[in-house]
C-alpha angles and dihedrals in degrees: 000000000000094000092247122134122246091240091054090054090049091051091050089051089053090055092048094046101040108014123101115246091252090057092048090051091051089056093046091052090051094243094120133031120245092241093053091046091050090054091051090045088064089070125084116279096253092049090049090053092050092050094048092046090059092059144247096308091054091051090054092046091049092050090050091051092048091052090049091051091051092047091051091049090051090048092051090049091051091049091050090050091050091049090051091050090048091053090054093053112079124204110305119242115214120211115255116269116242120198113240 
């Protein structure tokens, strides 16, 4: 209806539900994107306040670091899953080769 994606609305809800008032105000003023604020809102309240107090650049840097941490965690999880799959696969037997 407003031409806004469902994920954007969910991120805005995260900022409203878990973000400190200072972070919410930064979004309302247009100083910080909703997605960056949602990343920062995942941190504990005191840490959010410290990040916001240091300014817009710090909020963006913190959001970038949070995304990198999450990406690394997902990567580690994928590697662990691949290792588990590899353990389940025994040595492969190839069919015998027949000359043509």
